[in-house]
N, C-alpha and C positions, 0 to 999 in steps of 0.2 A: 504494499498500501504507500503510494506515495503521498505525504503529507506537504502543504504549503510549506515555502522556507520560514516565514514567520512563524509557523507555529511549531515547525520542526526545531527552530532557533530557540523558541520557549522552552520544549519540551528537554533540548539539550542542558539548558540553563538553568531549569527548575532541577533537574536531578543533579548539577554540580555545585548548585548554591548550598545543599545541604552536605558537602563531603569535600574533601580533597582526593582528586584522582591522579592517576599518573599516567603521563602520556609518555609515547617513546621520544628519544630525544633526537630527532633528527633538526637538522637546522629549519628555521619557520619559511624560509624561501625555497626548500628543495622541493623537487615533484614528488618525494615520498610523502613530506610532511603535508602537501598538498591534498593529496589522496587521502591520507589518514583524517585532515581537520573536516574535508568535504563529508567523510563518511560518518562525523559527528553530528553534521546537518541533515543528514539521515533519518538517524535513529539515536536515541539516547544511549550513552556508553554507561555500562555499569561500575559501581565502585569499585569490585573486584578487579578490574583492567581496563584501563582507558582504551585498551585496544581492541576492547571486546564491542563493535559497532555492527549491527546487521546492515548488509548493504542493500540501498533502497531500490537496485535493480533488480535485486533475484528475490525469491520468498527466503523466510527465514531459515525455514528447513534445508538439511543437506541433501532431499531425495529429489527435488525438483518438484516438489508439490507443497502448496501453499496451506499448509494446515494449520488451520487455528478455529479453535473452537469457535461455534458459531456467534457465542457472546461474550469470544472475549475481545472486547473493543477497547481500545486504549485512548483514555481521557486524557485531552490535550491540556498541558499547564499553560497557565497563563503569567507572566512575568514583567517586569518594569525594563525599559531600555538599557537602563543604567547597571542593572544586574549581568546584562547580557554584554556588556561593553567590559564590566570588571571579569568576566569567564571568560573573553577570548583574550584578556591580557595575561589573565593565569594561565591559559594554554600556550600561549607563546612562550613565556617564561620556564612552565615545565618543559616544554620543547627543548630548550636549549641546555636544559640540566640533567638529563638522562644519563645516566653513569655507563649504559652498556650500547652508546650511540653508535660507535666504531665496528660492532658486529651485525648490524643490520644488512641482511644479504638478500640479494636478489634469487628466487628460486625460478629458474626457465623452465619453459614447457617444451617438449621433446619436437614440438613442430614448429618452433618459433613461437616469442612473445614469453611472458612469466605469468607464472600461477599469482605471485604476488612476494610480498618480503617478509623475512623471518628474523629473528634474533639465533645466532647461529651458535651453537654450542660449539662446533670443530674450529670455529674461528677464534675460540679463546685459546687455542693452541696450549691447552694444558694436560698433561697425561693422565692426571688424576681421574680426568671424565670418560677416559674409555675405559676402565675399570668398574667404571659407576654400576649398579644395577640400573636397568632400564627403568623402572618404577621411581626411583631416585634422581633420576634424567628429567623427569616427567614432573617432579617438586623444584628442582633447578631452573629449568626452562621459565616457570612460572615466577621464580625468584629475580629473575633479571629482567623479565619483562614488566614487572612492575615495580622494578628497584626505582625507589625514590628518594632514599635516604632518609625518609620517614617513618613510614609504616613497615618498608621492605628496605633492607639497608645493604651496602658493599659487603658489610660483616655478614649477614645472614646469609648471601650468595656464596660468600668463603666457607662459611660453616658447612654448605651441601656440598661443596666441592670437594671439601675435606672431610665427607662423610665417613670413610673409613675411621678415621682418627676421632671425630667429635658424636658419632652416634654413640658409642658406650659411655660417654659423659652425659648422656640424656639432655642435650642442647636444645633451646626453645628456636623454633623457627616460626615465622607466620606463613599462612598458605591462603590463597586466594581462589577459589573453584573457579570453574567458568559458569556453571548453572547449579540449580538445587531442584531436587525431585521430592515430591508429595506424593503420598495416596491420601483416602479423605480421612480415615481415622484419625492422624495424625494432622492432614490439611486443614479439619476443621477446626481444631484447638490452635494451629498457626495464625489463621485468618482471623479468629476471634482476637487472637493477642495483637494483630497487626491493628484491627479496628480499634479494640481498645486502645492501643499507643496511638491510635489519633487524637483520640478523646483528652487522653492525658497530655499530649502536646499542645491541643486546645485551651485546656483550662492553665497551663503553663505559659499561655501568652503567645506559643507559637505557632507555627503553620501546620496543620494537621496533614498536608501533602506532601510534608518531609517524610512523613513513613509512608515510604512505596520501595518495592522490591527494585533493587538497583541492579541485578544480574536476571537472566531470564528462569522463571521457577513455571516448571510443568507439573501439573496435579491432574492423576489419575484416579478416577473413582472406581475402586474394586473390591473395597474392602466390606460392602454393605450387602452384598447378595447373600442369601441364607438359604440354604436346601429344605425350604420348606415342602417343595414338590419334587417328588423323584420317580423313577421307574415310567417316565410318561413321555410322550411325544410332543405334549404342550408344555414342557417342565421350564424351559427358557420363559415363555412368555408369561407364565403364571409368576414364577419366581421375581420378575424384574417388576410385575406388576405390584406385587407386595412388597417390592425393596421399594417402590415409588411412594407406595402408601404410606409406609412406616418411616420413610426419609426426605420426605418433601419438602421440608422446613430446611433440614441440611443441606439439600441440593440448591435449594434455592437460595441459601446464605452462599454457598459457594459460586454460584452462577454471580450473585451480588459482586462477590469478591473478585471475579475476572473484571468484571468491567470497570469497577470501583477503583482497581490498583493498577498502576503498570507490567508490563512483563510478566503478567501472570495468564496462563493459558491452562483451561480444565480439559479434560479428556472425560466426557459423558460418561454415565453408566453403563455396561454392556458392551463395552470396547475391550475389556481385556485386564491382565494383570499388569502393575505399573512395571515390574521389572522385565516382563516378555516384551512389551510394548517399547521400553528404553532400547532393549536389545535389537528388537527388530526393525524401530523405526524412529527415535528418538537421538540417538546416539550419531554424533558427528563423528567422532575417532579426531578429526582434525576439524577447526574452525578456519574458517577461511571467510575475515569480514572487509569486505573491500579492500584486499590485497595484502592484509596481514593475516598471516597463519600463525598457528597455535593449537598446541594437543586439547582436546576435549578432556575435561574433567569435571565432576559432579558431586556433590556430598547428598544425602537423602534421609528422610526422615523415617524410612523403614531400615532395619537393620542389613536387609538382603540388598541393597543398593548395589554391594557388590558383584552382584551377578555381572553386572556391566565390565567387572574386570577380565573377565572370559573374553571381551571385544577388543582388548587393550587399551580402554578408557578408565584413567585411574579414578576410580569411586569407591565411596564407604559411607556407612550409616552414621549419622550425628543424630544428637539429642534435637528434639521441635526446637526447644529453646536456644540451642546453638545455630539450627538453621535459620530460624528467624533473623538471627543477629548477620547472619551470612547474608541473606536477601537484603538487610539494609545498611550493606557494604562494609560490615566489620571484618577486617581479617581475622582468619581462625588462625588462634594459636595453638601448636601444637608441637611435642618432642619428636625431633629427628629421629625415625625409626630405625631400629635394627632390619635388616631382611634376610631372611631365611630362604636359602636357594633350595629347592626340590628338585632334584634331576628326577627325570621319568626315560626309562628305557623299554624298550620292545614294543609289544602291543598286548591287546586284551586277549584271552581265551574265546573260545566261541562258546556262546550263551552268557558269557557276563558283560554287564550293562553299564553305563555310565554311573549309575545308581549305586551300584555295586562297588563302583573304584571311588566315589565320594565319602562313602560310610567308612572305607579303607582309610582313605587319604584323612579324614576328621579324626579315627582314632589315632594313627600316627602323629598328627600334628597336636593334639591335647597333652599326647603324653611326652612329646617334646617340648611343650610350650612357647605358646606364640603369641600370648597375649600383649596388645600394645604392639606388634611386629607387622611388617610385610611381608606376604610369602610369593615368592618369584619361581614360577616356573619353568624350565627349560629341560634341554635332552633333547637325543633322538626320537624318543615315544613321543615327541609333541605332534611330529609328523602326522602319529597314527591316530591322533584324537581330531574327532571334529569341533566344529566351533561351539556347537550345542554342548557338547561333553565338557569342553573346557569352560562353559558359563553354569553348566552343572556344579563343578566343581568350585568355582567362584562363589557361586551362590551362598555355598554352606561356608562362607570365613566366619561368620558369626558363630557357628555351632564350633569349630576348631579354634575360635577365639583371636582370631589374626583381624588385622584392620583391613587389609585386604589380602586378595587371593589373586595374583596378577598375571596374567598371559599378555605378555608383549606382542604388538602387531606381527604377524607375519603373512606367508602366501595364503593359509588357513583362512585368516581373518580376511584378506581381500576378496576370495572367493565367496564367502557369507555374506560381505556387504554387496554384493551382484547378485546372489541367491535372493536377498530381501527387497531387490528392487534399488537399490542405492544406484547412479547414474555411472555409466562409465568414465565421464568427465571427474565425478566426484571421487571415485576409486583412484584414479590416476594422480589427481591433486593429493590425496593420502598418501600413496605410496611413497610420491617423489619428495613431499615433506620430511616424511618420517627417514626415508633412505638418507635426507642430505642432511639430517639433525641427528643424524646415529640413533634412532630409535625405533630401528626396523629391522626384525632377525631374518637373514635368510639362510636356511641351515644348507643351501646348496655349495656356500662358502665356507673358509676356514672360519671359527669362530674365535673371537677374542676372549681371553679369561676374564671372567669376571669376579668381583669379590664379592662374597658374603659374608654375613653376620657368622652363621652357622651353615650346616649344609645336611640333607636327609635326600634319600634315593629309594625309591620303587620301581622294582622291574614288573611291569604292568603286567605280565603272563601270571605273575603270583597272586593277583587279585581273583578270589573268588566269590561266586555269588553269598549275598547276607541281607540281613536286616539289621534294624536299631531298635532296642527297645529293653524292656516295657515303657521306660519311663523319661529316658533320656536318648536324644541324638546320636551322642560318640559311645552309647553301649551296644556295639557292633558285636552281632552273634553271626557266625558262619551257617549258612543254610542247612549244611548235614546237621550241625548241633543243635539246631532249633528246639527239638522235641525234647531232650534231655535237659537244655537249657532253661525250655518252659517250666517242667516239673521240677528243677532247683527251684525257680522264683516262687513257685506254691509253695517249697518247703521252708525258704527263707523269711528269716524274720522280716518284718515290715521295713521296706527301704526302696532303694532304687532298682534292687534286683530283688525283691522279695514281697511276699503277701500273706505269708504266715498262714496257710491254710490248712488245717490239721489234716493228717492221712485218710481221715474215717471220711472227712469232707470231700476229699479230691474227687471222688467220682460220681458225686452228687449231678442227677439230671431234674432241672427245671420242665416239667410237660406244661403245654399251655395251647390253647387254642387263637391261630391266626387267621382271621377274615373267615373261619368255618372249616380250617382244615389243622390236623393235628399237628404241633411243633415243638421241637425241646432246644433247651440251651444246657450247655455244661459249661464248667471252668474252659475259660479259651475259645469259646464260640463268638465267631466272627460275627458282629452285628452291623457294623460300618465296614464298607469296602468304598474308598475314594480315590478316584486319580483326579489329584489337585493339584495346586502349588506351582509356582513361578519354576523349583527346582527342576520338575521335571516336564511340565507342560509346554517347555519352548523345545524339548528335543524330539524331532520327530523318529529317531530311531526306536526309541521309548515306548512312543504312543503309538506308533505303527507295530511294534512289536507286540504291546497289548493287543490291538485289534487283532493281528493274527493269532494269538492264543485264544481268543473270543472266538472266531472262525474257525478253528480246529475243534474248538469243543462243542460247538453247534453242530458241527459234521458228525461227530462221535456220540453226540446224544447227550452232553453234561449239560445242566443248568443248574445256576446258582438259587438257592432257596430263597423263596421269595418274601421272607421276613429278615434279610440282609438288605441292609440300607446302602442301595449302590448308586455310585454318582459319578457323571463326569464332568469337571470344568476345565475346559481350555484357556490357555491364557490370552489368546488371540483369535481372531475369525479364521485366520491363515489355518490353523489346524483343523477347525471344522471342513473347512476346503479341502486340504489333502486327505482326511477321512471319509469325505465325501468321492472323491475323486478316486480313491482306490476301491471304493465300493466296500469298504469294511466296516463303515459306522453302522450298518444294519446287524451286524454280529454282535457289535457291542451294547447295540440295544436289546436285541434276543437276550443277553444275559444280565439286562437291567440298567447297562452302564447308558443310560439316556444324557445328553448333554444337559445340563442344569442350569447354565448360566456360565458368565464370563466375568470370572474373580477369584478370588481366595477360597472361600467357601470354608471347607472343612480343614485347611491348612490351619486356620486362623481361629476354630471355634464355631463358626459359622455352619456346623453341621445340620442345624433344624432338630426337630423333634423326631425319636424314635416311637414307631407305632407303638400306643396307648399298650397293648397286650403284651409286647417285647419289655417295653420298659419296665410294667408290673412282675413281668417273670424273673428280672434281673434283681429287682430291690427287695423283691418279697423273698428271694431265695438266696440273697447275697452272693450272685453270680460274678467271678471274676470275666467281665465280658470283655471281649477284644474290637479292637477297630484297627484296619491295616489301611495304611495311606501313603501317597507318593510325595508326602510332604518333607518339610525340614524340619520340623518342631512336635515332640510328642511328650511335653510335659503332662504331669498327671492333672487332669482337670479342664486341661485346655482343648483338646479335640470334641470331646463330651463327657459331662458329669456322670454318666454312669458306664463308661467306659475305662477301668483303671487301667488296663493293660493297652497300650498304642504302639505299635510297630510302624516305622519307614521302611518303604519299599520300593521299589521300580514298579510303575505302571503295570508291566507284564506280570511280574509278581504279586500286586493288589487283585488281578485276575485271577490268580490261581488260587489265592487265599479266600478268594469270595467263592469259588467252586468246590474248594475242600470244605469251608464251613467252620474251619477252626483254625488256630495257629497249633495246634496238638497233634502236630503231624512230621513225620520224618517224608519229606519228598523223594528221597531217592529209594526206601525200600516199602513206602505205603503208598497205595493208588489214592490219587483224587478224586476218583468217582468209580463209576460203574457204565459204561456204555451202552447204547441202545442194544449191541449185539449179545449182552449180558458179560463183558468181557473188561476186567478191571483196568482203568484208564490212570497211567502215571504223568508224573509232568512232563518226563522227557518226551511223552506220546505227542505233545499239543505243544510244547517250546519250540519257536522256528531256529532256523539257523542264520548266522550271519550274514550268510547268502540271500536267505529270501527277506531279511530286512534291509538290506541294501539296495536289493532290485526294485522293492516296493517303494522306498523312499526316492530313489534316483527318478521312479518313472513318475512320480506322484506329484513331489513337492516342487514347484515352480514359481519364478519371481513373479509372474503376473498375480498367483494369490497374492502376496505381500502388498504389492503396489494398489490392488483393488481393495483388499482388507483396510488399508489406512486412507485410501481415498474417501472410502465408506463414511470413516467414523468422524470426518472432518464436519459431516454434514447432521452429525447429533442424531438425535432419534424422535419420532413425535412425541412422546412422554416428556423429554428434554426440553425438547423446543418451544412447549407449551406453556413451561413454568414462567410465571412474570414477575420481574423483579423492579426495585426501584432503580434510579441512577445516580444515588446521593454521593458525597464524598464522605459523609460519616454515616453509619450503622446507625438503625432507627430500632434499640433493643426494646424487646417485649417482655415486659415483667412477668408474663404468664406463662411463658414459653418453657417447656422444660427440655428442650433440645441446646438453645443460643440463649446463653446467659450472659451478660457483662459480669467479667472476671474481677475480682476486688484486689489484685496485685497493684495497681496503681492510684487507687484511692488516697487522699490526702497527700499525695506524692509533692515533695519541694524541689528546689534546684540543687539542692546541697547534698550531698550523699549522707546516707545515715551512717557510715562509719562500722568497724567491724563489731560484733558481738560474740562474747564469751558464753559459758552456759553455767547457771547457779542454781545447787540444790534440784535438780532435775530429775523426774521420776522415768524409770523405764516403761516404754510404752509396750513394747513387744522384746521379745528374747528369742532369736532363732539360732538354727544351727546353719549347717552348709546349703549352697546352691539354693538360695531364695531368690526365685526369678521375678521378672517385671510382671509374669502371670500372677505370681502370689501377691505382689504389692498392689498391682492397679489393673485386675481381670477386665479382658474385653470382650467377653463372653455373655451368658445371659444372666438377668437379675434374680437373684433368687425372692421368692413371693414374699419371705418373713424379715428380709432384709431392712438396714435403715434406708438404703436408696429406693426399694420397693415401697416402704411407707411414705417416703415424700413424694413420688411419684402418684399415690393414692390420693395422698391430701391433696395432690393438684389435679384431680379427675383424671387421670390416666389410668384405665383397665389394665388388668395383667397380661391382658393377650395383647396389649400395646406398648409393653415396656421395651421392647425391643431388646439390644443389648447394651454392655457397657462402652462397647466401643463405638457404637452409633450416638452415644450422648457425652461424647467428651467435648463439646462444645458449650455444656452445661457444668459450672463447677460445684453447684449443689449437689448433684447429683454424683460427680466424680468424686467428690470429698467422701461422700457417703461409701460410695464404691471402694476407697482406699483401705488395703488390708481384707477386702471381703472374700478373697478365693475361698471356697468350701472345704479345698485340700490344706489349707494354712495351718503350718504344724508350730505353735506358738508354747515354748518350753515354759513360759508362766503358766500352763495350765495341765504342766503334768503329764502330757500323751493324750490329752483330748486332741481331736482335729477339727478346724473350724475357724471361723472369722472372729473369735471371740477374745478377750484379754482380761485380765486381772486390773482393776482400778484397785492401787495399792493402799491407799488412805483407808479406804473400806472395806477392802477386801472382797469387794462385789464382782462377780463374773458379768462382764457387759461385752454388746459389741464394738467391736474395737473405734467405731466413731463415735458410739455415746461416752466411753471412757476418754477419748481425746476431748470433748468438747468438755467434759467434767474439769478436767485439769488446764483446759484454756478459761474456763469460765471461774477456775478460781486462780488465775493468774500464776500456774505453774507450768514451766518449761518440761518438755519432754524429750527423749532422746530413744534410738534403737539399738540393739546389741544383737549382734549378727555373725555368723562363720565365714566359711570362705566364699567366694563367686557370688557375694551380694550382688543383687540386680543384672543375673546373667540372663540372658534371653532377650525379647524384642526391644528395639531401644524405644522405649515409651517413654514420652515427657512425663505424663499422667504419674509416673511410678516416682517422680520428683515433685511434682507439681502438690500431687495428692498429702503426701507426707508433709509438705511446710504449709497447708491451709489445715492440718490436724494440730498442726504447733510442735512439730518435730524441730527440734535446732541441731542435732547431730545424729550421724549413724556411725557406728564405732563397729567395725569389721574386721576378719583375718584380710580380706581383700574383696575388691569392685570389679566387677566389672566395665572394662573403659567406657562405654558411652554412658552407663548409668552415673557412674562418679561423676562424669563432666555435667549430667544432670541436675546432680546434687548442688554441684557448686551455681550453675546456672540461675538456681533458685535460693540462692543465700542459705543452703543448709552445710553444715560441716562434714566432710569426709574425714574419717579418721582410721589409721588402720592398729591393731595391736602389734605390737614387736613378734620380730621372729619367734616362733616357738610358745607362742603365748596366745590365747583367746580368754574368755569370758568364763569358760569352766578350768582352765588351769589355772587362774586368777583367783577362783572362789567368788565368781562373780553371779549371785543367785538373782539379781533382776527387782529385788525388794529394794535396792540401796538407793540413795539420791546421790546424785552425781553432779561434780563442778568440774568444768572444764577450764584450766587456767591459760585463758587465751589474750594477749596483748591488746590493750585498749588503742593501741594507734596502728594503722596498718602498717607504717614505715617500720616497726618491729616485728613485722612478721615477714618469715621466708618461707619460701615453697619448701615442703617437704621436711619442715623444722621437728622437733620433738616437743611435744606437749605432756605437760602432767595431769593427769584426772585424779581426784582425790573422791572418796564417797562419805557420806556419814556415819559409817560403820568403822572407819580408820583406814582403810585401805588407801593405796595410793601406786598407780602406775603410769608407764609413759608410754604414749601413741605418736605416730608418726600422722602430723597433718597433710592430708593429702590433697593442699592446692598442689599443681604441679608447675604454676608458670605465674609471672609476674602479672599477665593480665588476669589471669583467675583470681589473683589477689586483689586487683582493682574491681572484679565485678563483683567479692564478697562484700567490698568496701562500701558498694551501691548498693546491696543488698540484693544482687542477682544480676545477670548479664543485659536482662531487657530493662530495667530501670535505668543502668548504666548507658546503652544506646539511647535513650530518651532524651538523659540530661544530656549527653553529648550532641545531639541533634539540636536540641533547644539553644543551646549555647552558641550555634555556630551563626 
């Protein structure tokens, strides 16, 4: 869209009036500067890179399709002439100051002319760069391009170049991502915060429009669809209608946000899963913005943003709070990571899938220890892995604990870009740029040895079929050992690998009637079988492999039992196209795997209700029922409240376990069922060969399928297009809304920071063991009928059938505060073994819901803390797992260790994260949780250092030392302001 010059100048100036941006430092009289400056007048530049202007002569998207949500209209800013003049003087000044202007280099086109200009790493003539991991080179290029000696300094550039020596010292660097990615569960609270920040800016006497995303923001609505209807040809339409009924207010709010804020595009419901859309369409790999080239990079509010690493795009999950700051132009402060080099050799054996590989890799990396590190894959085995296989491995980075699981761009990447509809010219530009800047791997050429922090190696031929479970993604079980492992889990005491079922109860059979026919369940019976999740639905090999198993099973007369809830939720419309093209969808339908929608569904707990007869049989007989899904998370209580055993498996194995009807089976020795000829049918009889899968993939997965899919979603759908929304700058909050509510974070905010806070005589709200996940802290699933959140909704006239999920109500702080620590599987040591969302109110000894106890403490003016074990906050990157505790009055969390994103989120909300000293925890220190805790933190921010020791005392006379986990100076600044968002508001309001 070309806009008038006056409007474009105003838009540029309004963006830059609220921040200091970085421009490339060519002479203001040079042709290169003229090109660059003209690009500013086409579109606004993001604060995270003044080189990032999208040319007005071509669409924003790199695919040759002008893909914009139908309602993603960019409001034009109005600003006075003097500000424009000031802005232009500033640009001219910056242009003469760029520290690396001498390495701005032309990239010629093979047929003449040039693709554009870029900051050349080889032009630095520094031999250290040749040994850098590819993932670190992306950080280096970003630092060079954005170097203004203010936000990014030459010292920062030197730190990255000298990575081999500096990374062990945990040095801090700034990073400016090219874009931000959201899904609706995390996107709604992000837009709520942005809208609330506009109100805060107005109340402080500043301009509300200064709160605007300054980098491209893409929001894909994929987390709201539930499997209400399954095993039906009409399931997609029925589930979408229910989705809109439940979420109309949320969707309308997001539609308002897409027009009220600049640079925000919304992909409507029913389009696909965010990470698959990112992989197949949104990922640029290389930006070319009016002749300035640089690598694509992205941070997302979903932890599985790492899936894009499989495409050679540096991307990872961050907390919603941190993402909001990045949108508003704040550089991300990060510790320069170590990089684990993971060498892959050989090729996978016949019958082994990418899912088996990723579960194996996950177990290896968890054992190695990669938290806070990048993992970079290399070796001759890379040539044997398709891009989709790589994306599967990259997707599960959060499960193995790494910040990224990175696959540098090579020929396989380029082939995938062409397959998914990127133009030949775009692919040629990507290859030329990455080769010229030493970011491309050509395995046909001798490989320069790169330095890594540590090394791992896997022979692909050693990978064997496997699943993971029953309660954690990294608890891998070889398929051949599954039956033995299942019986061990029944025998073991309650834990990650145990259910404590007595011997006499293990063979119990629960008989019931299902829609008029006799049925039965045993321990291990499968009641949910779901082909779902970005991890696998983006991979044609496993999707078509599952369909081939369904076909062979149909031909032999096998049939999935009707009481098993089966579902298929593709990550994009392209999957449906190749399943139909191959003629295999009909066989999946015959086995009950009808398409139910395009979204995350069962993987995030949106599995819908089980049939009432099945649910009653499970509950009344205390059956350990099983779910098998092709997802990436299987924490207890996440998939469904009634499935205590949850196994991650490849899509073909999901179909196999559905056919078997139980996880209590040895597929090598026991038949999966009886065929129509009366003979036993084993898994090997229906498992397709690699050659069969390759043939059907090559014949049916075609570029036009991706092109037509993404051309179609730009038009929205009738239900989305009919949503009517206002066009106001400020959001008109409805006090009666139970979905969208103005949060209290910025009420009574002043221009001056609040300063740091210690903790005095705090009570322990909860005491936990290890591996408390964000699902425990802030569940995304259903709202229990007796919970504080349910009472709130009932009091506001919402009937139980309309409760929806916690995830869908993240735009309402009243619901989410009540939903904090509301997981029905929560194990709080203050309850002495009782499981559930309650705690002990220490002063009275009463057992209360956590929310009710927290309000008692707050009303009495009493601080609270949380005691925890290792890996506190693991799982999804969920900002409400930090926002919720803050609203409950939690001032500090003391744990053995924290998950990376969650620790950052706690800091972002002004909660103090503290780690016990190595070898110590609450139990070894004799802390019962009934004490009162005082945390001796200096009252001046200048007296606090990142990672310093802090003394904690109790009213019982105990004293111990913890490490305060503010990891950078920037995080200390956030703490001084009471959180990252108040910091941003004050910074913008003073400019």
